[in-house]
Backbone bond lengths (Angstrom), bond angles and torsions (degrees), N, CA, C in turn:
res aa  C-N    CA-C-N  psi(-1)  N-CA   C-N-CA  omega(-1)  CA-C   N-CA-C  phi
1 M - - - 1.499 - - 1.508 109.73 -
2 T 1.307 117.16 132.23 1.450 120.15 175.75 1.575 108.38 -97.22
3 L 1.288 113.62 143.47 1.491 121.27 176.51 1.529 106.75 -101.46
4 N 1.269 114.05 135.38 1.479 119.80 178.67 1.491 109.46 -122.65
5 L 1.287 115.21 129.83 1.525 118.41 178.34 1.526 108.29 -61.17
6 G 1.322 116.07 142.95 1.454 122.01 -177.65 1.447 115.93 89.00
7 E 1.376 117.69 -11.77 1.455 124.76 176.61 1.494 110.01 -95.09
8 K 1.391 115.35 162.32 1.409 120.48 175.26 1.542 114.55 -55.59
9 A 1.313 119.58 131.03 1.430 118.72 174.20 1.499 113.14 -67.73
10 P 1.275 121.91 143.47 1.479 120.96 -179.53 1.550 109.97 -59.81
11 E 1.339 113.34 131.32 1.485 119.31 178.39 1.568 106.55 -76.49
12 F 1.310 112.80 151.10 1.485 120.87 173.44 1.441 111.94 -155.75
13 S 1.303 116.71 166.33 1.462 123.77 174.20 1.550 108.53 -138.83
14 L 1.334 113.80 128.40 1.458 117.16 -175.09 1.602 107.89 -143.52
15 P 1.299 116.22 150.72 1.432 118.90 176.26 1.524 111.06 -71.98
16 S 1.333 115.84 137.21 1.445 122.74 179.88 1.556 111.35 -103.23
17 N 1.310 114.48 170.76 1.465 120.15 179.73 1.516 112.98 -60.60
18 T 1.367 117.70 -16.97 1.453 122.11 177.45 1.482 112.09 -82.90
19 G 1.368 116.83 -8.26 1.454 123.52 -176.28 1.505 114.30 87.14
20 E 1.338 117.33 -1.22 1.422 121.90 178.51 1.505 109.64 -93.43
21 E 1.345 117.35 152.08 1.415 123.08 172.65 1.540 106.65 -77.60
22 V 1.350 114.34 136.94 1.444 121.31 -178.42 1.503 108.79 -122.44
23 K 1.347 115.70 129.37 1.482 120.09 177.66 1.490 108.00 -112.67
24 L 1.305 114.40 148.52 1.513 120.15 176.35 1.511 109.16 -56.55
25 S 1.335 118.67 -43.27 1.512 121.52 -176.21 1.544 109.99 -67.73
26 D 1.325 123.26 -8.42 1.448 123.39 174.75 1.530 108.98 -65.55
27 F 1.322 119.23 -18.55 1.473 122.69 -171.96 1.516 112.75 -110.88
28 E 1.383 115.13 14.06 1.507 114.94 176.94 1.528 108.14 -57.64
29 G 1.363 116.15 143.78 1.388 119.87 -174.95 1.487 115.60 95.40
30 K 1.339 115.16 -6.72 1.469 123.85 176.26 1.474 110.10 -129.93
31 F 1.310 118.55 154.82 1.453 122.28 166.22 1.512 108.38 -69.59
32 V 1.294 117.83 143.05 1.476 122.10 175.90 1.549 107.13 -119.92
33 V 1.302 118.34 127.48 1.469 125.81 174.07 1.531 101.39 -104.98
34 L 1.316 116.31 102.44 1.413 125.06 -177.30 1.533 107.72 -101.41
35 Y 1.333 117.22 110.00 1.442 116.77 -177.67 1.553 109.00 -120.57
36 F 1.311 114.52 132.82 1.413 125.80 178.45 1.531 108.21 -98.58
37 Y 1.298 118.19 134.51 1.466 120.79 -177.98 1.556 107.84 -142.80
38 P 1.362 119.59 151.56 1.451 119.38 -171.63 1.496 116.73 -71.63
39 K 1.376 120.56 -40.79 1.450 116.69 -168.68 1.546 111.02 -163.78
40 D 1.317 116.56 131.87 1.467 121.32 175.38 1.571 109.52 -60.85
41 M 1.298 113.83 150.10 1.485 125.89 173.43 1.561 113.40 68.34
42 T 1.300 118.90 12.92 1.500 118.55 179.46 1.583 103.13 -98.42
43 P 1.320 115.77 155.90 1.486 119.08 -175.53 1.458 116.73 -51.09
44 G 1.341 119.43 -53.00 1.446 122.43 -176.08 1.501 113.66 -66.82
45 C 1.350 113.25 -39.71 1.502 117.20 179.94 1.517 111.71 -70.36
46 T 1.337 116.28 -34.39 1.456 122.56 176.88 1.507 109.27 -63.43
47 T 1.344 117.74 -48.12 1.471 121.42 179.47 1.498 110.37 -60.29
48 E 1.328 117.68 -44.84 1.458 120.02 -179.49 1.520 111.47 -61.01
49 A 1.341 114.58 -48.66 1.485 120.47 -176.82 1.534 109.57 -60.44
50 C 1.386 115.51 -43.71 1.455 117.87 -179.28 1.557 112.16 -68.88
51 D 1.376 114.83 -30.07 1.494 115.41 173.79 1.537 110.45 -64.80
52 F 1.370 117.73 -43.38 1.409 119.87 176.75 1.507 110.93 -61.03
53 R 1.324 117.01 -39.84 1.439 123.87 -179.80 1.566 109.73 -59.13
54 D 1.338 112.10 -48.31 1.460 117.98 -178.86 1.490 116.87 -64.12
55 Q 1.329 115.34 -23.96 1.529 121.85 -179.72 1.552 108.91 -108.17
56 H 1.330 118.43 9.62 1.472 119.93 -177.09 1.559 111.81 -54.66
57 E 1.276 117.43 -49.51 1.460 120.68 -178.87 1.498 111.11 -59.88
58 S 1.304 117.89 -39.39 1.485 119.13 177.83 1.482 113.26 -63.11
59 F 1.341 117.45 -40.77 1.465 121.94 176.01 1.512 107.97 -63.65
60 K 1.335 118.17 -45.54 1.467 124.65 -176.67 1.565 107.93 -56.28
61 E 1.305 114.90 -45.35 1.483 118.77 -178.51 1.556 111.94 -63.32
62 L 1.304 117.57 -21.68 1.458 122.68 176.57 1.553 112.39 -94.30
63 D 1.356 115.37 9.72 1.461 121.33 179.56 1.552 110.26 63.97
64 A 1.344 114.80 41.17 1.471 123.76 -177.77 1.530 108.87 -114.70
65 V 1.309 118.37 134.94 1.427 127.45 175.68 1.535 108.67 -106.42
66 I 1.278 118.26 133.86 1.501 123.88 176.82 1.531 106.78 -101.25
67 L 1.354 114.77 130.81 1.455 122.47 175.33 1.533 106.03 -129.02
68 G 1.330 117.76 125.22 1.411 121.67 173.39 1.566 110.27 -103.92
69 I 1.353 114.17 138.24 1.480 117.94 178.14 1.570 111.28 -127.60
70 S 1.250 114.44 131.02 1.528 118.65 170.94 1.536 106.94 -145.33
71 P 1.355 115.60 171.19 1.450 120.21 177.64 1.529 115.72 -74.79
72 D 1.356 115.13 -1.34 1.460 118.41 -177.09 1.545 109.71 -67.36
73 P 1.357 116.57 151.17 1.466 119.73 176.07 1.524 111.19 -73.50
74 V 1.334 114.04 161.10 1.472 122.15 -178.61 1.536 111.80 -51.27
75 A 1.302 121.32 -45.92 1.419 126.38 -175.56 1.540 110.10 -62.05
76 R 1.309 117.63 -38.08 1.468 122.22 177.23 1.555 110.11 -67.06
77 H 1.383 113.13 -43.61 1.460 118.29 177.32 1.570 110.95 -57.12
78 Q 1.308 115.54 -41.48 1.505 117.97 -178.99 1.494 109.91 -65.67
79 K 1.319 119.26 -38.22 1.470 119.50 179.55 1.582 109.37 -66.37
80 F 1.312 117.33 -38.95 1.419 123.81 176.69 1.540 111.89 -59.54
81 I 1.334 115.01 -47.28 1.481 123.64 177.49 1.512 107.04 -60.42
82 D 1.347 119.06 -52.32 1.430 120.39 -174.21 1.592 110.22 -63.21
83 K 1.261 118.24 -39.26 1.461 122.00 -178.01 1.517 112.27 -67.09
84 H 1.323 117.23 -36.16 1.446 120.17 -173.60 1.552 113.86 -114.52
85 D 1.333 115.47 6.24 1.450 118.70 175.23 1.565 112.86 60.73
86 L 1.293 115.39 45.35 1.443 119.95 -176.30 1.486 110.19 -79.91
87 P 1.374 118.86 127.32 1.433 122.31 -175.22 1.585 116.33 -95.44
88 F 1.307 115.01 16.20 1.447 119.15 -177.86 1.552 108.58 -131.66
89 L 1.381 113.40 164.54 1.440 119.90 -177.82 1.512 113.03 -71.98
90 L 1.317 115.19 143.57 1.495 123.22 166.63 1.473 108.84 -114.62
91 L 1.284 114.57 131.65 1.474 119.67 -179.33 1.508 114.08 -107.36
92 A 1.285 115.90 140.49 1.489 120.67 -175.81 1.563 109.02 -97.25
93 D 1.383 114.61 115.29 1.439 120.78 179.30 1.540 105.33 -115.06
94 E 1.349 115.73 64.99 1.458 120.34 -171.97 1.590 111.99 -63.50
95 E 1.297 116.83 -31.48 1.436 118.93 179.25 1.529 111.98 -96.45
96 H 1.282 116.83 10.61 1.478 128.28 178.87 1.531 113.85 47.69
97 K 1.284 118.04 31.86 1.476 122.27 178.26 1.515 111.31 -66.23
98 V 1.356 116.63 -42.43 1.487 119.50 -178.50 1.493 110.44 -74.29
99 A 1.344 116.37 -36.33 1.511 120.89 173.85 1.506 110.24 -58.88
100 E 1.313 119.20 -40.36 1.435 121.73 178.84 1.538 108.53 -69.91
101 L 1.305 119.73 -39.77 1.470 125.80 177.73 1.507 109.29 -56.07
102 Y 1.289 119.69 -39.40 1.438 126.38 -175.07 1.560 110.86 -95.82
103 N 1.312 114.47 2.48 1.470 121.45 175.79 1.539 112.32 63.03
104 V 1.369 117.80 40.42 1.454 120.85 -179.12 1.540 110.09 -116.83
105 W 1.310 119.04 2.94 1.447 124.50 177.23 1.538 104.79 -89.63
106 K 1.328 115.34 107.14 1.439 118.32 -170.08 1.541 113.02 -131.14
107 L 1.359 113.65 162.92 1.468 116.25 171.59 1.562 107.43 -78.24
108 K 1.357 113.55 127.28 1.446 117.10 -177.74 1.538 108.14 -119.72
109 K 1.346 115.21 157.28 1.437 120.74 177.68 1.467 107.77 -125.75
110 N 1.361 117.80 134.72 1.452 120.54 178.73 1.532 106.91 -152.91
111 F 1.318 115.06 124.35 1.463 119.32 179.00 1.561 114.27 55.49
112 G 1.346 113.94 35.69 1.413 120.06 179.41 1.517 117.22 80.25
113 K 1.375 118.43 3.25 1.396 123.70 178.41 1.518 110.17 -106.07
114 E 1.297 115.88 143.41 1.475 119.06 176.20 1.559 107.42 -111.63
115 Y 1.339 113.39 139.51 1.458 121.30 -179.99 1.511 109.13 -159.77
116 M 1.343 113.98 160.79 1.427 118.50 177.47 1.547 110.12 -90.15
117 G 1.285 116.21 139.21 1.469 122.08 177.29 1.458 116.38 -167.71
118 I 1.279 117.68 -178.22 1.469 123.30 -178.61 1.504 111.87 -73.77
119 E 1.320 118.48 130.06 1.489 121.17 170.28 1.595 105.01 -92.40
120 R 1.308 117.17 117.44 1.425 122.05 -173.56 1.522 108.44 -53.62
121 S 1.310 115.76 119.79 1.436 121.94 -172.83 1.592 108.07 -147.43
122 T 1.354 110.87 153.18 1.504 117.23 174.58 1.484 110.19 -135.25
123 F 1.370 113.73 144.69 1.433 118.47 -178.03 1.556 106.37 -131.24
124 V 1.323 118.77 136.59 1.465 121.12 174.32 1.529 106.77 -109.84
125 I 1.344 115.34 124.87 1.458 124.01 -176.73 1.511 106.28 -112.52
126 N 1.315 117.62 134.76 1.430 120.73 -176.65 1.501 112.83 -81.17
127 K 1.360 118.68 179.82 1.450 123.64 -174.93 1.503 115.09 -65.18
128 E 1.386 115.23 -17.07 1.451 120.68 178.67 1.525 110.49 -99.65
129 G 1.310 118.04 6.30 1.478 122.15 176.01 1.533 112.38 83.45
130 E 1.321 118.34 19.92 1.465 121.52 177.78 1.518 110.52 -98.04
131 L 1.336 115.56 145.35 1.460 120.03 -179.64 1.536 107.80 -76.84
132 L 1.349 116.24 120.54 1.415 124.25 178.33 1.493 115.45 -95.12
133 K 1.321 116.06 -40.60 1.442 120.14 -173.32 1.565 112.41 -151.24
134 E 1.263 118.48 146.29 1.434 120.51 174.04 1.541 111.48 -137.23
135 W 1.302 113.23 140.42 1.501 119.43 174.97 1.559 103.56 -122.65
136 R 1.286 115.36 127.59 1.424 122.86 176.40 1.487 113.25 -113.10
137 K 1.291 119.81 160.52 1.470 122.18 -175.79 1.512 111.25 42.85
138 V 1.292 115.99 52.70 1.491 123.33 -174.11 1.569 109.32 -67.24
139 R 1.337 110.63 134.75 1.455 120.67 166.43 1.498 107.70 -93.85
140 V 1.275 116.86 127.75 1.499 119.83 -167.73 1.506 110.45 -65.82
141 E 1.287 119.86 -43.41 1.484 122.63 -177.19 1.539 112.49 -53.25
142 G 1.282 119.62 117.51 1.455 124.48 175.02 1.571 115.36 80.32
143 H 1.278 112.89 -4.42 1.477 117.72 -174.33 1.529 111.56 -64.88
144 V 1.300 119.69 -47.75 1.493 124.98 -175.65 1.520 107.67 -59.46
145 E 1.350 116.15 -45.43 1.466 119.45 178.58 1.537 112.40 -58.67
146 E 1.339 113.95 -40.72 1.508 118.98 179.55 1.528 110.87 -64.20
147 A 1.364 117.32 -40.52 1.417 120.86 179.52 1.554 108.10 -66.57
148 L 1.301 120.84 -42.70 1.399 125.38 -178.29 1.506 110.01 -61.99
149 Q 1.346 117.41 -45.14 1.461 124.19 178.97 1.495 110.17 -62.94
150 F 1.337 119.85 -39.61 1.463 121.60 176.36 1.537 112.71 -60.58
151 I 1.303 116.58 -43.43 1.475 119.04 179.11 1.542 109.83 -66.50
152 K 1.315 118.03 -40.52 1.461 121.80 174.77 1.514 114.91 -51.27
153 E 1.338 112.17 -34.80 1.524 118.86 -175.35 1.490 111.83 -81.67
154 Q 1.333 118.59 -6.12 1.484 122.10 -175.77 1.485 111.38 -80.63
């Protein structure tokens, strides 16, 4: 599936760290910063999550909700949240169906090994549920500030 800016973002439903099913459409009327990351508790993912945590109030002031998605199970998400005091929902995409929907489930190479995994990516969805912006192959440093600035300009 190809994603096109200006079109409706693909709907999904996933379990969250609270144990509740969360749907994208639950957040209509707000901006949604949907970020996909490879794995809880790893250095890059921890830095990215903590950067979102540190800017959470700024996003909230702009009527924006942050949702993190990885293939980790709900229990691991909750440990990650507790350890780093994350104030936003993390969604468990254990079967990577939503990652595939957003075309971020990719063949990766690391230390000579090939495997399938999440390509770090962020999507901004507007209040009407349309895809406004995407960043793929995200470099963590400065990324959260860039996403925040993009929403400020809307």
